[in-house]
Each structure stands twice: as structure tokens, then as C-alpha cells.
Biotite code that builds the C-alpha atoms (Angstrom):
import biotite.structure as struc

atoms = struc.array([
    struc.Atom([-22.839, 7.999, -8.879], chain_id="A", res_id=1, res_name="GLY", atom_name="CA", element="C"),
    struc.Atom([-19.102, 7.907, -8.565], chain_id="A", res_id=2, res_name="PHE", atom_name="CA", element="C"),
    struc.Atom([-16.583, 5.683, -6.820], chain_id="A", res_id=3, res_name="HIS", atom_name="CA", element="C"),
    struc.Atom([-13.061, 6.431, -5.676], chain_id="A", res_id=4, res_name="GLU", atom_name="CA", element="C"),
    struc.Atom([-10.043, 4.948, -7.480], chain_id="A", res_id=5, res_name="VAL", atom_name="CA", element="C"),
    struc.Atom([-6.308, 5.036, -6.800], chain_id="A", res_id=6, res_name="SER", atom_name="CA", element="C"),
    struc.Atom([-3.712, 6.804, -8.912], chain_id="A", res_id=7, res_name="LEU", atom_name="CA", element="C"),
    struc.Atom([-2.525, 3.365, -10.091], chain_id="A", res_id=8, res_name="ASP", atom_name="CA", element="C"),
    struc.Atom([-6.006, 2.705, -11.554], chain_id="A", res_id=9, res_name="GLU", atom_name="CA", element="C"),
    struc.Atom([-6.610, 6.100, -13.178], chain_id="A", res_id=10, res_name="ILE", atom_name="CA", element="C"),
    struc.Atom([-8.264, 6.109, -16.619], chain_id="A", res_id=11, res_name="GLN", atom_name="CA", element="C"),
    struc.Atom([-9.145, 8.717, -19.211], chain_id="A", res_id=12, res_name="ARG", atom_name="CA", element="C"),
    struc.Atom([-12.142, 10.770, -17.993], chain_id="A", res_id=13, res_name="GLY", atom_name="CA", element="C"),
    struc.Atom([-11.551, 10.238, -14.268], chain_id="A", res_id=14, res_name="ASP", atom_name="CA", element="C"),
    struc.Atom([-11.955, 13.343, -12.102], chain_id="A", res_id=15, res_name="VAL", atom_name="CA", element="C"),
    struc.Atom([-9.149, 14.495, -9.807], chain_id="A", res_id=16, res_name="ILE", atom_name="CA", element="C"),
    struc.Atom([-10.102, 16.505, -6.704], chain_id="A", res_id=17, res_name="PHE", atom_name="CA", element="C"),
    struc.Atom([-7.311, 18.804, -5.493], chain_id="A", res_id=18, res_name="MET", atom_name="CA", element="C"),
    struc.Atom([-6.918, 20.929, -2.417], chain_id="A", res_id=19, res_name="GLN", atom_name="CA", element="C"),
    struc.Atom([-5.042, 24.041, -3.555], chain_id="A", res_id=20, res_name="LEU", atom_name="CA", element="C"),
    struc.Atom([-4.206, 26.376, -0.671], chain_id="A", res_id=21, res_name="GLU", atom_name="CA", element="C"),
    struc.Atom([-7.542, 25.622, 1.039], chain_id="A", res_id=22, res_name="ALA", atom_name="CA", element="C"),
    struc.Atom([-8.724, 23.464, 3.947], chain_id="A", res_id=23, res_name="PRO", atom_name="CA", element="C"),
    struc.Atom([-11.040, 21.456, 1.646], chain_id="A", res_id=24, res_name="VAL", atom_name="CA", element="C"),
    struc.Atom([-10.896, 20.236, -1.987], chain_id="A", res_id=25, res_name="PRO", atom_name="CA", element="C"),
    struc.Atom([-11.501, 23.284, -4.190], chain_id="A", res_id=26, res_name="ASN", atom_name="CA", element="C"),
    struc.Atom([-10.167, 22.376, -7.640], chain_id="A", res_id=27, res_name="HIS", atom_name="CA", element="C"),
    struc.Atom([-11.025, 19.672, -10.186], chain_id="A", res_id=28, res_name="LEU", atom_name="CA", element="C"),
    struc.Atom([-9.243, 18.287, -13.219], chain_id="A", res_id=29, res_name="ALA", atom_name="CA", element="C"),
    struc.Atom([-10.097, 15.667, -15.803], chain_id="A", res_id=30, res_name="ILE", atom_name="CA", element="C"),
    struc.Atom([-7.496, 13.019, -16.553], chain_id="A", res_id=31, res_name="TRP", atom_name="CA", element="C"),
    struc.Atom([-6.808, 12.983, -20.295], chain_id="A", res_id=32, res_name="LEU", atom_name="CA", element="C"),
    struc.Atom([-4.468, 10.021, -20.091], chain_id="A", res_id=33, res_name="GLY", atom_name="CA", element="C"),
    struc.Atom([-2.000, 10.824, -22.844], chain_id="A", res_id=34, res_name="ALA", atom_name="CA", element="C"),
    struc.Atom([1.377, 11.803, -21.399], chain_id="A", res_id=35, res_name="ASP", atom_name="CA", element="C"),
    struc.Atom([-0.100, 12.319, -17.904], chain_id="A", res_id=36, res_name="GLN", atom_name="CA", element="C"),
    struc.Atom([-2.125, 15.319, -19.110], chain_id="A", res_id=37, res_name="GLN", atom_name="CA", element="C"),
    struc.Atom([-5.004, 16.905, -17.198], chain_id="A", res_id=38, res_name="ILE", atom_name="CA", element="C"),
    struc.Atom([-7.575, 19.445, -18.319], chain_id="A", res_id=39, res_name="LEU", atom_name="CA", element="C"),
    struc.Atom([-8.451, 22.062, -15.714], chain_id="A", res_id=40, res_name="HIS", atom_name="CA", element="C"),
    struc.Atom([-9.346, 25.692, -15.222], chain_id="A", res_id=41, res_name="HIS", atom_name="CA", element="C"),
    struc.Atom([-7.620, 27.945, -12.690], chain_id="A", res_id=42, res_name="LEU", atom_name="CA", element="C"),
    struc.Atom([-9.329, 31.135, -11.583], chain_id="A", res_id=43, res_name="GLN", atom_name="CA", element="C"),
    struc.Atom([-8.614, 34.163, -13.808], chain_id="A", res_id=44, res_name="ASP", atom_name="CA", element="C"),
    struc.Atom([-6.994, 31.965, -16.487], chain_id="A", res_id=45, res_name="ARG", atom_name="CA", element="C"),
    struc.Atom([-8.126, 30.109, -19.581], chain_id="A", res_id=46, res_name="LEU", atom_name="CA", element="C"),
    struc.Atom([-8.703, 26.363, -19.341], chain_id="A", res_id=47, res_name="SER", atom_name="CA", element="C"),
    struc.Atom([-5.511, 24.483, -20.061], chain_id="A", res_id=48, res_name="SER", atom_name="CA", element="C"),
    struc.Atom([-3.874, 21.105, -20.444], chain_id="A", res_id=49, res_name="ARG", atom_name="CA", element="C"),
    struc.Atom([-1.045, 20.560, -18.006], chain_id="A", res_id=50, res_name="ASP", atom_name="CA", element="C"),
    struc.Atom([1.164, 17.750, -16.833], chain_id="A", res_id=51, res_name="MET", atom_name="CA", element="C"),
    struc.Atom([-0.150, 16.001, -13.744], chain_id="A", res_id=52, res_name="TYR", atom_name="CA", element="C"),
    struc.Atom([2.604, 15.721, -11.183], chain_id="A", res_id=53, res_name="GLY", atom_name="CA", element="C"),
    struc.Atom([4.526, 17.810, -8.711], chain_id="A", res_id=54, res_name="GLY", atom_name="CA", element="C"),
    struc.Atom([2.273, 20.447, -7.169], chain_id="A", res_id=55, res_name="TYR", atom_name="CA", element="C"),
    struc.Atom([-0.988, 19.008, -8.504], chain_id="A", res_id=56, res_name="TYR", atom_name="CA", element="C"),
    struc.Atom([-0.216, 15.440, -7.479], chain_id="A", res_id=57, res_name="GLN", atom_name="CA", element="C"),
    struc.Atom([1.030, 16.528, -4.052], chain_id="A", res_id=58, res_name="LYS", atom_name="CA", element="C"),
    struc.Atom([-2.276, 18.341, -3.438], chain_id="A", res_id=59, res_name="ASN", atom_name="CA", element="C"),
    struc.Atom([-4.603, 15.617, -4.739], chain_id="A", res_id=60, res_name="THR", atom_name="CA", element="C"),
    struc.Atom([-7.366, 14.759, -2.277], chain_id="A", res_id=61, res_name="ALA", atom_name="CA", element="C"),
    struc.Atom([-9.013, 11.939, -4.259], chain_id="A", res_id=62, res_name="LYS", atom_name="CA", element="C"),
    struc.Atom([-9.731, 10.556, -7.713], chain_id="A", res_id=63, res_name="ILE", atom_name="CA", element="C"),
    struc.Atom([-13.208, 9.409, -8.750], chain_id="A", res_id=64, res_name="VAL", atom_name="CA", element="C"),
    struc.Atom([-14.724, 7.548, -11.689], chain_id="A", res_id=65, res_name="ARG", atom_name="CA", element="C"),
    struc.Atom([-18.335, 7.567, -12.831], chain_id="A", res_id=66, res_name="HIS", atom_name="CA", element="C"),
    struc.Atom([-20.053, 4.244, -12.193], chain_id="A", res_id=67, res_name="ASN", atom_name="CA", element="C"),
    struc.Atom([-20.923, 3.898, -15.882], chain_id="A", res_id=68, res_name="SER", atom_name="CA", element="C"),
    struc.Atom([-17.252, 3.252, -16.708], chain_id="A", res_id=69, res_name="LYS", atom_name="CA", element="C"),
])
């Protein structure tokens, strides 16, 4: 299972649920930790590392961590 964590508690490997131009969360990213980097995959694009902030942070619905961590 998973449990929700706050942005202040985020750790490498946590999953960020985002709501991008949709009424429900429809996009996920993995927190890489270094330099606020996330790994994610937008439709019709290659997977990429991007800075987490601005648009992505504004549209974050929740952050979860696997219970094994």
C-alpha cells in the first residue's frame, strides 16, 4: 500500500499525482530528489526529467510513498 505525504516530507521515489487540464488526477511523476527533478512521461513525448515547480507544482493533487519506505 501507499500513504500520503506532504511536499515538505518528499523523498526520492515518491509518486506525485497531478491534475493536468482534467477534472481528476491524470498524470504521475516520480520524485528523483536531486535539484527538484521529476521523471515523467507526457503523451506524444519521450519520458523526461524536468524541474518540479511552477505548472507541475500548482497542479499537484497529492504525493504518496510506498509503505515499504
